[in-house]
N, CA, C, O and CB atoms as a CASP TS submission, in Angstrom:
PFRMAT TS
TARGET T0000
AUTHOR 0000-0000-0000
METHOD Language model
MODEL 1
PARENT N/A
ATOM      1  N   UNK     1       0.914  -1.288   0.082  1.00  0.00           N
ATOM      2  CA  UNK     1      -0.005   0.041   0.044  1.00  0.00           C
ATOM      3  C   UNK     1       0.919   1.126   0.035  1.00  0.00           C
ATOM      4  O   UNK     1       1.959   1.084   0.692  1.00  0.00           O
ATOM      5  CB  UNK     1      -1.043   0.236   1.326  1.00  0.00           C
ATOM      6  N   UNK     2       0.515   2.328  -0.850  1.00  0.00           N
ATOM      7  CA  UNK     2       1.160   3.482  -0.883  1.00  0.00           C
ATOM      8  C   UNK     2       0.935   4.354   0.315  1.00  0.00           C
ATOM      9  O   UNK     2      -0.091   4.209   0.980  1.00  0.00           O
ATOM     10  CB  UNK     2       0.826   4.113  -2.029  1.00  0.00           C
ATOM     11  N   UNK     3       1.813   5.225   0.617  1.00  0.00           N
ATOM     12  CA  UNK     3       1.640   6.184   1.699  1.00  0.00           C
ATOM     13  C   UNK     3       1.863   7.584   1.216  1.00  0.00           C
ATOM     14  O   UNK     3       2.911   7.933   0.674  1.00  0.00           O
ATOM     15  CB  UNK     3       2.574   5.880   2.839  1.00  0.00           C
ATOM     16  N   UNK     4       0.753   8.441   1.448  1.00  0.00           N
ATOM     17  CA  UNK     4       0.885   9.789   1.129  1.00  0.00           C
ATOM     18  C   UNK     4       1.081  10.769   2.278  1.00  0.00           C
ATOM     19  O   UNK     4       0.357  10.685   3.270  1.00  0.00           O
ATOM     20  CB  UNK     4      -0.230  10.149   0.405  1.00  0.00           C
ATOM     21  N   UNK     5       2.151  11.810   2.171  1.00  0.00           N
ATOM     22  CA  UNK     5       2.485  12.498   3.201  1.00  0.00           C
ATOM     23  C   UNK     5       1.682  13.890   3.222  1.00  0.00           C
ATOM     24  O   UNK     5       1.402  14.440   2.157  1.00  0.00           O
ATOM     25  CB  UNK     5       3.937  12.622   3.183  1.00  0.00           C
ATOM     26  N   UNK     6       1.340  14.414   4.387  1.00  0.00           N
ATOM     27  CA  UNK     6       0.662  15.555   4.533  1.00  0.00           C
ATOM     28  C   UNK     6       1.587  16.681   3.976  1.00  0.00           C
ATOM     29  O   UNK     6       2.812  16.601   4.060  1.00  0.00           O
ATOM     30  CB  UNK     6       0.243  15.737   5.977  1.00  0.00           C
ATOM     31  N   UNK     7       0.959  17.698   3.421  1.00  0.00           N
ATOM     32  CA  UNK     7       1.718  18.862   2.979  1.00  0.00           C
ATOM     33  C   UNK     7       1.372  19.999   3.578  1.00  0.00           C
ATOM     34  O   UNK     7       2.181  20.662   4.227  1.00  0.00           O
ATOM     35  CB  UNK     7       1.636  19.084   1.666  1.00  0.00           C
ATOM     36  N   UNK     8      -0.029  20.372   3.393  1.00  0.00           N
ATOM     37  CA  UNK     8      -0.600  21.669   4.148  1.00  0.00           C
ATOM     38  C   UNK     8      -2.028  21.714   3.943  1.00  0.00           C
ATOM     39  O   UNK     8      -2.513  20.924   3.132  1.00  0.00           O
ATOM     40  CB  UNK     8       0.022  23.078   3.623  1.00  0.00           C
ATOM     41  N   UNK     9      -2.727  22.479   4.527  1.00  0.00           N
ATOM     42  CA  UNK     9      -4.155  22.834   4.328  1.00  0.00           C
ATOM     43  C   UNK     9      -4.268  24.046   3.747  1.00  0.00           C
ATOM     44  O   UNK     9      -3.500  24.943   4.095  1.00  0.00           O
ATOM     45  CB  UNK     9      -4.925  22.851   5.513  1.00  0.00           C
ATOM     46  N   UNK    10      -5.213  24.257   2.801  1.00  0.00           N
ATOM     47  CA  UNK    10      -5.572  25.341   1.943  1.00  0.00           C
ATOM     48  C   UNK    10      -6.963  25.571   1.964  1.00  0.00           C
ATOM     49  O   UNK    10      -7.763  24.640   2.064  1.00  0.00           O
ATOM     50  CB  UNK    10      -5.152  25.133   0.613  1.00  0.00           C
ATOM     51  N   UNK    11      -7.333  26.861   1.869  1.00  0.00           N
ATOM     52  CA  UNK    11      -8.738  27.139   1.762  1.00  0.00           C
ATOM     53  C   UNK    11      -9.122  27.537   0.247  1.00  0.00           C
ATOM     54  O   UNK    11      -8.414  28.358  -0.335  1.00  0.00           O
ATOM     55  CB  UNK    11      -9.108  28.298   2.783  1.00  0.00           C
ATOM     56  N   UNK    12     -10.024  27.071  -0.274  1.00  0.00           N
ATOM     57  CA  UNK    12     -10.540  27.312  -1.616  1.00  0.00           C
ATOM     58  C   UNK    12     -11.974  27.720  -1.643  1.00  0.00           C
ATOM     59  O   UNK    12     -12.665  27.508  -0.646  1.00  0.00           O
ATOM     60  CB  UNK    12     -10.374  26.113  -2.442  1.00  0.00           C
ATOM     61  N   UNK    13     -12.461  28.269  -2.667  1.00  0.00           N
ATOM     62  CA  UNK    13     -13.859  28.800  -2.852  1.00  0.00           C
ATOM     63  C   UNK    13     -14.515  27.801  -3.678  1.00  0.00           C
ATOM     64  O   UNK    13     -14.039  27.565  -4.789  1.00  0.00           O
ATOM     65  CB  UNK    13     -13.935  30.244  -3.527  1.00  0.00           C
ATOM     66  N   UNK    14     -15.659  27.121  -3.228  1.00  0.00           N
ATOM     67  CA  UNK    14     -16.499  26.265  -3.912  1.00  0.00           C
ATOM     68  C   UNK    14     -17.286  27.036  -4.953  1.00  0.00           C
ATOM     69  O   UNK    14     -18.058  27.944  -4.646  1.00  0.00           O
ATOM     70  CB  UNK    14     -17.377  25.558  -2.969  1.00  0.00           C
ATOM     71  N   UNK    15     -17.019  26.567  -6.422  1.00  0.00           N
ATOM     72  CA  UNK    15     -17.542  27.459  -7.467  1.00  0.00           C
ATOM     73  C   UNK    15     -19.061  27.407  -7.499  1.00  0.00           C
ATOM     74  O   UNK    15     -19.693  28.308  -8.050  1.00  0.00           O
ATOM     75  CB  UNK    15     -16.970  27.079  -8.850  1.00  0.00           C
ATOM     76  N   UNK    16     -19.694  26.312  -6.888  1.00  0.00           N
ATOM     77  CA  UNK    16     -21.163  26.267  -6.893  1.00  0.00           C
ATOM     78  C   UNK    16     -21.778  26.930  -5.690  1.00  0.00           C
ATOM     79  O   UNK    16     -22.857  27.501  -5.850  1.00  0.00           O
ATOM     80  CB  UNK    16     -21.636  24.851  -6.963  1.00  0.00           C
ATOM     81  N   UNK    17     -21.212  26.917  -4.505  1.00  0.00           N
ATOM     82  CA  UNK    17     -21.861  27.554  -3.387  1.00  0.00           C
ATOM     83  C   UNK    17     -21.148  28.921  -3.008  1.00  0.00           C
ATOM     84  O   UNK    17     -21.744  29.720  -2.286  1.00  0.00           O
ATOM     85  CB  UNK    17     -21.865  26.569  -2.176  1.00  0.00           C
ATOM     86  N   UNK    18     -20.034  29.160  -3.431  1.00  0.00           N
ATOM     87  CA  UNK    18     -19.183  30.231  -3.263  1.00  0.00           C
ATOM     88  C   UNK    18     -18.794  30.275  -1.681  1.00  0.00           C
ATOM     89  O   UNK    18     -18.388  31.314  -1.160  1.00  0.00           O
ATOM     90  CB  UNK    18     -19.892  31.563  -3.801  1.00  0.00           C
ATOM     91  N   UNK    19     -18.941  29.154  -1.020  1.00  0.00           N
ATOM     92  CA  UNK    19     -18.470  29.023   0.341  1.00  0.00           C
ATOM     93  C   UNK    19     -16.983  28.505   0.312  1.00  0.00           C
ATOM     94  O   UNK    19     -16.515  27.908  -0.658  1.00  0.00           O
ATOM     95  CB  UNK    19     -19.419  28.041   1.158  1.00  0.00           C
ATOM     96  N   UNK    20     -16.273  28.792   1.481  1.00  0.00           N
ATOM     97  CA  UNK    20     -15.068  28.404   1.688  1.00  0.00           C
ATOM     98  C   UNK    20     -14.965  26.887   2.040  1.00  0.00           C
ATOM     99  O   UNK    20     -15.762  26.382   2.831  1.00  0.00           O
ATOM    100  CB  UNK    20     -14.542  29.238   2.656  1.00  0.00           C
ATOM    101  N   UNK    21     -14.034  26.215   1.481  1.00  0.00           N
ATOM    102  CA  UNK    21     -13.832  24.823   1.690  1.00  0.00           C
ATOM    103  C   UNK    21     -12.272  24.610   2.096  1.00  0.00           C
ATOM    104  O   UNK    21     -11.357  25.194   1.515  1.00  0.00           O
ATOM    105  CB  UNK    21     -14.257  24.006   0.349  1.00  0.00           C
ATOM    106  N   UNK    22     -12.103  23.770   3.083  1.00  0.00           N
ATOM    107  CA  UNK    22     -10.696  23.450   3.512  1.00  0.00           C
ATOM    108  C   UNK    22     -10.335  22.262   2.754  1.00  0.00           C
ATOM    109  O   UNK    22     -11.123  21.319   2.689  1.00  0.00           O
ATOM    110  CB  UNK    22     -10.530  23.199   5.073  1.00  0.00           C
ATOM    111  N   UNK    23      -9.103  22.233   2.126  1.00  0.00           N
ATOM    112  CA  UNK    23      -8.674  21.081   1.287  1.00  0.00           C
ATOM    113  C   UNK    23      -7.278  20.807   1.867  1.00  0.00           C
ATOM    114  O   UNK    23      -6.438  21.701   1.968  1.00  0.00           O
ATOM    115  CB  UNK    23      -8.662  21.403  -0.371  1.00  0.00           C
ATOM    116  N   UNK    24      -7.069  19.578   2.232  1.00  0.00           N
ATOM    117  CA  UNK    24      -5.813  18.979   2.729  1.00  0.00           C
ATOM    118  C   UNK    24      -5.068  18.400   1.606  1.00  0.00           C
ATOM    119  O   UNK    24      -5.573  17.517   0.914  1.00  0.00           O
ATOM    120  CB  UNK    24      -6.062  17.914   3.783  1.00  0.00           C
ATOM    121  N   UNK    25      -3.826  18.884   1.382  1.00  0.00           N
ATOM    122  CA  UNK    25      -2.992  18.455   0.205  1.00  0.00           C
ATOM    123  C   UNK    25      -1.940  17.373   0.763  1.00  0.00           C
ATOM    124  O   UNK    25      -1.391  17.488   1.859  1.00  0.00           O
ATOM    125  CB  UNK    25      -2.204  19.791  -0.502  1.00  0.00           C
ATOM    126  N   UNK    26      -1.743  16.372  -0.073  1.00  0.00           N
ATOM    127  CA  UNK    26      -0.775  15.327   0.307  1.00  0.00           C
ATOM    128  C   UNK    26       0.051  15.000  -0.974  1.00  0.00           C
ATOM    129  O   UNK    26      -0.376  15.091  -2.125  1.00  0.00           O
ATOM    130  CB  UNK    26      -1.523  14.005   0.896  1.00  0.00           C
ATOM    131  N   UNK    27       1.266  14.617  -0.607  1.00  0.00           N
ATOM    132  CA  UNK    27       2.211  14.393  -1.524  1.00  0.00           C
ATOM    133  C   UNK    27       2.310  12.743  -1.832  1.00  0.00           C
ATOM    134  O   UNK    27       2.701  11.925  -1.001  1.00  0.00           O
ATOM    135  CB  UNK    27       3.536  15.041  -0.983  1.00  0.00           C
ATOM    136  N   UNK    28       1.947  12.479  -2.966  1.00  0.00           N
ATOM    137  CA  UNK    28       2.004  10.955  -3.369  1.00  0.00           C
ATOM    138  C   UNK    28       3.348  10.449  -3.780  1.00  0.00           C
ATOM    139  O   UNK    28       4.159  11.168  -4.364  1.00  0.00           O
ATOM    140  CB  UNK    28       1.063  10.665  -4.551  1.00  0.00           C
ATOM    141  N   UNK    29       3.581   9.153  -3.453  1.00  0.00           N
ATOM    142  CA  UNK    29       5.012   8.687  -3.675  1.00  0.00           C
ATOM    143  C   UNK    29       5.427   8.685  -5.050  1.00  0.00           C
ATOM    144  O   UNK    29       6.609   8.551  -5.364  1.00  0.00           O
ATOM    145  CB  UNK    29       5.229   7.330  -3.169  1.00  0.00           C
ATOM    146  N   UNK    30       4.320   8.857  -6.041  1.00  0.00           N
ATOM    147  CA  UNK    30       4.786   8.828  -7.518  1.00  0.00           C
ATOM    148  C   UNK    30       5.199  10.159  -7.906  1.00  0.00           C
ATOM    149  O   UNK    30       5.495  10.325  -9.090  1.00  0.00           O
ATOM    150  CB  UNK    30       3.674   8.340  -8.516  1.00  0.00           C
ATOM    151  N   UNK    31       5.275  11.240  -7.021  1.00  0.00           N
ATOM    152  CA  UNK    31       5.766  12.580  -7.223  1.00  0.00           C
ATOM    153  C   UNK    31       4.619  13.428  -7.448  1.00  0.00           C
ATOM    154  O   UNK    31       4.909  14.616  -7.593  1.00  0.00           O
ATOM    155  CB  UNK    31       6.741  12.683  -8.355  1.00  0.00           C
ATOM    156  N   UNK    32       3.313  13.114  -7.520  1.00  0.00           N
ATOM    157  CA  UNK    32       2.143  13.846  -7.630  1.00  0.00           C
ATOM    158  C   UNK    32       1.673  14.416  -6.335  1.00  0.00           C
ATOM    159  O   UNK    32       2.169  14.034  -5.275  1.00  0.00           O
ATOM    160  CB  UNK    32       1.143  13.041  -8.204  1.00  0.00           C
ATOM    161  N   UNK    33       0.715  15.336  -6.385  1.00  0.00           N
ATOM    162  CA  UNK    33       0.111  15.799  -5.265  1.00  0.00           C
ATOM    163  C   UNK    33      -1.444  15.772  -5.534  1.00  0.00           C
ATOM    164  O   UNK    33      -2.009  15.892  -6.621  1.00  0.00           O
ATOM    165  CB  UNK    33       0.665  17.186  -4.912  1.00  0.00           C
ATOM    166  N   UNK    34      -1.970  15.597  -4.357  1.00  0.00           N
ATOM    167  CA  UNK    34      -3.516  15.595  -4.474  1.00  0.00           C
ATOM    168  C   UNK    34      -4.175  16.229  -3.214  1.00  0.00           C
ATOM    169  O   UNK    34      -3.561  16.319  -2.151  1.00  0.00           O
ATOM    170  CB  UNK    34      -4.080  14.070  -4.650  1.00  0.00           C
ATOM    171  N   UNK    35      -5.465  16.668  -3.382  1.00  0.00           N
ATOM    172  CA  UNK    35      -6.211  17.248  -2.286  1.00  0.00           C
ATOM    173  C   UNK    35      -7.417  16.583  -1.937  1.00  0.00           C
ATOM    174  O   UNK    35      -8.205  16.172  -2.789  1.00  0.00           O
ATOM    175  CB  UNK    35      -6.524  18.555  -2.548  1.00  0.00           C
ATOM    176  N   UNK    36      -7.605  16.452  -0.576  1.00  0.00           N
ATOM    177  CA  UNK    36      -9.056  15.857  -0.190  1.00  0.00           C
ATOM    178  C   UNK    36      -9.751  16.898   0.671  1.00  0.00           C
ATOM    179  O   UNK    36      -9.096  17.565   1.472  1.00  0.00           O
ATOM    180  CB  UNK    36      -8.973  14.384   0.683  1.00  0.00           C
ATOM    181  N   UNK    37     -10.961  17.041   0.538  1.00  0.00           N
ATOM    182  CA  UNK    37     -11.829  17.849   1.337  1.00  0.00           C
ATOM    183  C   UNK    37     -11.571  17.472   2.769  1.00  0.00           C
ATOM    184  O   UNK    37     -11.720  16.295   3.096  1.00  0.00           O
ATOM    185  CB  UNK    37     -13.310  17.667   0.949  1.00  0.00           C
ATOM    186  N   UNK    38     -11.193  18.378   3.655  1.00  0.00           N
ATOM    187  CA  UNK    38     -10.886  18.139   5.035  1.00  0.00           C
ATOM    188  C   UNK    38     -12.130  17.598   5.860  1.00  0.00           C
ATOM    189  O   UNK    38     -11.947  16.804   6.783  1.00  0.00           O
ATOM    190  CB  UNK    38     -10.360  19.443   5.642  1.00  0.00           C
ATOM    191  N   UNK    39     -13.298  18.004   5.540  1.00  0.00           N
ATOM    192  CA  UNK    39     -14.547  17.520   6.014  1.00  0.00           C
ATOM    193  C   UNK    39     -14.682  16.009   5.739  1.00  0.00           C
ATOM    194  O   UNK    39     -15.181  15.260   6.579  1.00  0.00           O
ATOM    195  CB  UNK    39     -15.680  18.298   5.371  1.00  0.00           C
ATOM    196  N   UNK    40     -14.208  15.557   4.497  1.00  0.00           N
ATOM    197  CA  UNK    40     -14.367  14.156   4.129  1.00  0.00           C
ATOM    198  C   UNK    40     -13.427  13.314   5.144  1.00  0.00           C
ATOM    199  O   UNK    40     -13.818  12.279   5.684  1.00  0.00           O
ATOM    200  CB  UNK    40     -13.957  13.923   2.525  1.00  0.00           C
ATOM    201  N   UNK    41     -12.171  13.862   5.338  1.00  0.00           N
ATOM    202  CA  UNK    41     -11.214  13.230   6.153  1.00  0.00           C
ATOM    203  C   UNK    41     -11.840  13.172   7.616  1.00  0.00           C
ATOM    204  O   UNK    41     -11.759  12.123   8.255  1.00  0.00           O
ATOM    205  CB  UNK    41      -9.820  14.017   6.087  1.00  0.00           C
ATOM    206  N   UNK    42     -12.336  14.066   8.039  1.00  0.00           N
ATOM    207  CA  UNK    42     -12.778  14.113   9.437  1.00  0.00           C
ATOM    208  C   UNK    42     -14.061  13.244   9.621  1.00  0.00           C
ATOM    209  O   UNK    42     -14.239  12.591  10.650  1.00  0.00           O
ATOM    210  CB  UNK    42     -13.047  15.606   9.872  1.00  0.00           C
ATOM    211  N   UNK    43     -14.897  13.259   8.645  1.00  0.00           N
ATOM    212  CA  UNK    43     -16.191  12.507   8.766  1.00  0.00           C
ATOM    213  C   UNK    43     -16.129  10.989   8.364  1.00  0.00           C
ATOM    214  O   UNK    43     -16.773  10.118   8.948  1.00  0.00           O
ATOM    215  CB  UNK    43     -17.244  13.200   7.880  1.00  0.00           C
ATOM    216  N   UNK    44     -15.330  10.780   7.362  1.00  0.00           N
ATOM    217  CA  UNK    44     -15.374   9.370   6.739  1.00  0.00           C
ATOM    218  C   UNK    44     -14.286   8.552   7.102  1.00  0.00           C
ATOM    219  O   UNK    44     -14.434   7.334   7.003  1.00  0.00           O
ATOM    220  CB  UNK    44     -15.393   9.397   5.273  1.00  0.00           C
ATOM    221  N   UNK    45     -13.143   9.045   7.533  1.00  0.00           N
ATOM    222  CA  UNK    45     -12.066   8.186   7.790  1.00  0.00           C
ATOM    223  C   UNK    45     -11.900   7.986   9.230  1.00  0.00           C
ATOM    224  O   UNK    45     -12.126   8.909  10.013  1.00  0.00           O
ATOM    225  CB  UNK    45     -10.853   8.684   7.199  1.00  0.00           C
ATOM    226  N   UNK    46     -11.496   6.765   9.642  1.00  0.00           N
ATOM    227  CA  UNK    46     -11.267   6.508  11.110  1.00  0.00           C
ATOM    228  C   UNK    46      -9.937   6.962  11.566  1.00  0.00           C
ATOM    229  O   UNK    46      -8.905   6.772  10.922  1.00  0.00           O
ATOM    230  CB  UNK    46     -11.400   5.039  11.439  1.00  0.00           C
ATOM    231  N   UNK    47     -10.005   7.578  12.720  1.00  0.00           N
ATOM    232  CA  UNK    47      -8.793   8.122  13.374  1.00  0.00           C
ATOM    233  C   UNK    47      -7.650   7.029  13.482  1.00  0.00           C
ATOM    234  O   UNK    47      -7.943   5.894  13.857  1.00  0.00           O
ATOM    235  CB  UNK    47      -9.173   8.663  14.822  1.00  0.00           C
ATOM    236  N   UNK    48      -6.439   7.347  13.177  1.00  0.00           N
ATOM    237  CA  UNK    48      -5.244   6.472  13.361  1.00  0.00           C
ATOM    238  C   UNK    48      -5.354   5.358  12.305  1.00  0.00           C
ATOM    239  O   UNK    48      -4.568   4.415  12.398  1.00  0.00           O
ATOM    240  CB  UNK    48      -5.164   5.854  14.866  1.00  0.00           C
ATOM    241  N   UNK    49      -6.247   5.381  11.322  1.00  0.00           N
ATOM    242  CA  UNK    49      -6.342   4.476  10.266  1.00  0.00           C
ATOM    243  C   UNK    49      -6.900   5.046   8.980  1.00  0.00           C
ATOM    244  O   UNK    49      -7.807   4.484   8.367  1.00  0.00           O
ATOM    245  CB  UNK    49      -7.122   3.381  10.688  1.00  0.00           C
ATOM    246  N   UNK    50      -6.310   6.228   8.568  1.00  0.00           N
ATOM    247  CA  UNK    50      -6.826   6.911   7.573  1.00  0.00           C
ATOM    248  C   UNK    50      -6.406   6.439   6.148  1.00  0.00           C
ATOM    249  O   UNK    50      -5.546   6.983   5.455  1.00  0.00           O
ATOM    250  CB  UNK    50      -6.505   8.227   7.804  1.00  0.00           C
ATOM    251  N   UNK    51      -7.074   5.449   5.848  1.00  0.00           N
ATOM    252  CA  UNK    51      -6.918   4.790   4.502  1.00  0.00           C
ATOM    253  C   UNK    51      -8.038   5.104   3.657  1.00  0.00           C
ATOM    254  O   UNK    51      -9.190   4.913   4.046  1.00  0.00           O
ATOM    255  CB  UNK    51      -6.794   3.291   4.596  1.00  0.00           C
ATOM    256  N   UNK    52      -7.731   5.639   2.368  1.00  0.00           N
ATOM    257  CA  UNK    52      -8.822   5.985   1.375  1.00  0.00           C
ATOM    258  C   UNK    52      -8.283   5.423  -0.082  1.00  0.00           C
ATOM    259  O   UNK    52      -7.234   4.804  -0.254  1.00  0.00           O
ATOM    260  CB  UNK    52      -9.114   7.724   1.350  1.00  0.00           C
ATOM    261  N   UNK    53      -9.124   5.739  -0.957  1.00  0.00           N
ATOM    262  CA  UNK    53      -8.752   5.271  -2.308  1.00  0.00           C
ATOM    263  C   UNK    53      -7.521   6.066  -2.819  1.00  0.00           C
ATOM    264  O   UNK    53      -7.404   7.273  -2.607  1.00  0.00           O
ATOM    265  CB  UNK    53      -9.971   5.433  -3.308  1.00  0.00           C
ATOM    266  N   UNK    54      -6.762   5.452  -3.389  1.00  0.00           N
ATOM    267  CA  UNK    54      -5.534   5.988  -4.057  1.00  0.00           C
ATOM    268  C   UNK    54      -5.969   6.677  -5.395  1.00  0.00           C
ATOM    269  O   UNK    54      -6.392   5.998  -6.331  1.00  0.00           O
ATOM    270  CB  UNK    54      -4.451   4.793  -4.341  1.00  0.00           C
ATOM    271  N   UNK    55      -5.857   8.029  -5.465  1.00  0.00           N
ATOM    272  CA  UNK    55      -6.257   8.841  -6.688  1.00  0.00           C
ATOM    273  C   UNK    55      -5.504   8.469  -7.892  1.00  0.00           C
ATOM    274  O   UNK    55      -5.994   8.638  -9.009  1.00  0.00           O
ATOM    275  CB  UNK    55      -6.056  10.322  -6.462  1.00  0.00           C
ATOM    276  N   UNK    56      -4.279   7.947  -7.708  1.00  0.00           N
ATOM    277  CA  UNK    56      -3.438   7.669  -8.869  1.00  0.00           C
ATOM    278  C   UNK    56      -3.243   6.207  -9.217  1.00  0.00           C
ATOM    279  O   UNK    56      -2.504   5.894 -10.151  1.00  0.00           O
ATOM    280  CB  UNK    56      -2.133   8.263  -8.655  1.00  0.00           C
ATOM    281  N   UNK    57      -3.867   5.326  -8.510  1.00  0.00           N
ATOM    282  CA  UNK    57      -3.891   3.852  -8.747  1.00  0.00           C
ATOM    283  C   UNK    57      -5.202   3.290  -8.600  1.00  0.00           C
ATOM    284  O   UNK    57      -5.667   3.110  -7.475  1.00  0.00           O
ATOM    285  CB  UNK    57      -2.991   3.136  -7.843  1.00  0.00           C
ATOM    286  N   UNK    58      -5.866   2.985  -9.685  1.00  0.00           N
ATOM    287  CA  UNK    58      -7.164   2.466  -9.692  1.00  0.00           C
ATOM    288  C   UNK    58      -7.220   1.067  -8.914  1.00  0.00           C
ATOM    289  O   UNK    58      -6.400   0.168  -9.094  1.00  0.00           O
ATOM    290  CB  UNK    58      -7.629   2.339 -11.157  1.00  0.00           C
ATOM    291  N   UNK    59      -8.229   1.011  -8.085  1.00  0.00           N
ATOM    292  CA  UNK    59      -8.578  -0.339  -7.360  1.00  0.00           C
ATOM    293  C   UNK    59      -7.419  -0.466  -6.093  1.00  0.00           C
ATOM    294  O   UNK    59      -7.236  -1.546  -5.531  1.00  0.00           O
ATOM    295  CB  UNK    59      -8.460  -1.785  -8.570  1.00  0.00           C
ATOM    296  N   UNK    60      -6.808   0.536  -5.790  1.00  0.00           N
ATOM    297  CA  UNK    60      -5.856   0.427  -4.593  1.00  0.00           C
ATOM    298  C   UNK    60      -6.061   1.490  -3.624  1.00  0.00           C
ATOM    299  O   UNK    60      -6.701   2.500  -3.918  1.00  0.00           O
ATOM    300  CB  UNK    60      -4.401   0.471  -5.014  1.00  0.00           C
ATOM    301  N   UNK    61      -5.542   1.302  -2.477  1.00  0.00           N
ATOM    302  CA  UNK    61      -5.836   2.186  -1.296  1.00  0.00           C
ATOM    303  C   UNK    61      -4.478   3.023  -1.016  1.00  0.00           C
ATOM    304  O   UNK    61      -3.397   2.765  -1.547  1.00  0.00           O
ATOM    305  CB  UNK    61      -6.306   1.253   0.067  1.00  0.00           C
ATOM    306  N   UNK    62      -4.680   3.917  -0.227  1.00  0.00           N
ATOM    307  CA  UNK    62      -3.377   4.739   0.242  1.00  0.00           C
ATOM    308  C   UNK    62      -3.647   5.255   1.494  1.00  0.00           C
ATOM    309  O   UNK    62      -4.734   5.746   1.798  1.00  0.00           O
ATOM    310  CB  UNK    62      -2.949   5.952  -0.689  1.00  0.00           C
ATOM    311  N   UNK    63      -2.566   5.147   2.331  1.00  0.00           N
ATOM    312  CA  UNK    63      -2.523   5.473   3.768  1.00  0.00           C
ATOM    313  C   UNK    63      -2.154   6.929   3.941  1.00  0.00           C
ATOM    314  O   UNK    63      -1.146   7.276   3.326  1.00  0.00           O
ATOM    315  CB  UNK    63      -1.511   4.566   4.523  1.00  0.00           C
ATOM    316  N   UNK    64      -2.754   7.818   4.636  1.00  0.00           N
ATOM    317  CA  UNK    64      -2.465   9.202   4.747  1.00  0.00           C
ATOM    318  C   UNK    64      -1.566   9.371   6.051  1.00  0.00           C
ATOM    319  O   UNK    64      -1.955   8.937   7.135  1.00  0.00           O
ATOM    320  CB  UNK    64      -3.827  10.058   4.802  1.00  0.00           C
ATOM    321  N   UNK    65      -0.495   9.942   5.915  1.00  0.00           N
ATOM    322  CA  UNK    65       0.586  10.145   6.914  1.00  0.00           C
ATOM    323  C   UNK    65       0.611  11.647   7.221  1.00  0.00           C
ATOM    324  O   UNK    65       0.763  12.491   6.338  1.00  0.00           O
ATOM    325  CB  UNK    65       2.024   9.627   6.371  1.00  0.00           C
ATOM    326  N   UNK    66       0.459  11.927   8.485  1.00  0.00           N
ATOM    327  CA  UNK    66       0.480  13.360   8.972  1.00  0.00           C
ATOM    328  C   UNK    66       1.802  13.887   9.539  1.00  0.00           C
ATOM    329  O   UNK    66       1.867  14.903  10.230  1.00  0.00           O
ATOM    330  CB  UNK    66      -0.547  13.522  10.038  1.00  0.00           C
ATOM    331  N   UNK    67       2.868  13.113   9.196  1.00  0.00           N
ATOM    332  CA  UNK    67       4.139  13.573   9.782  1.00  0.00           C
ATOM    333  C   UNK    67       4.795  14.820   8.949  1.00  0.00           C
ATOM    334  O   UNK    67       5.861  15.315   9.316  1.00  0.00           O
ATOM    335  CB  UNK    67       5.154  12.319   9.817  1.00  0.00           C
TER
END
């Protein structure tokens, strides 16, 4: 399983609602970066076991690392 490292949180404007959305940015081991809605991380992922779908590898999971 791949591991993605935390980079930073950024605030963006949702183009539909014009509301602010916190996005958490991660560095993928393949060199790319990706962002996840911070509310998704808080609501959907279990604490200390933050595994989600790998956005760069179909049918694989990725572990989110906060170091």
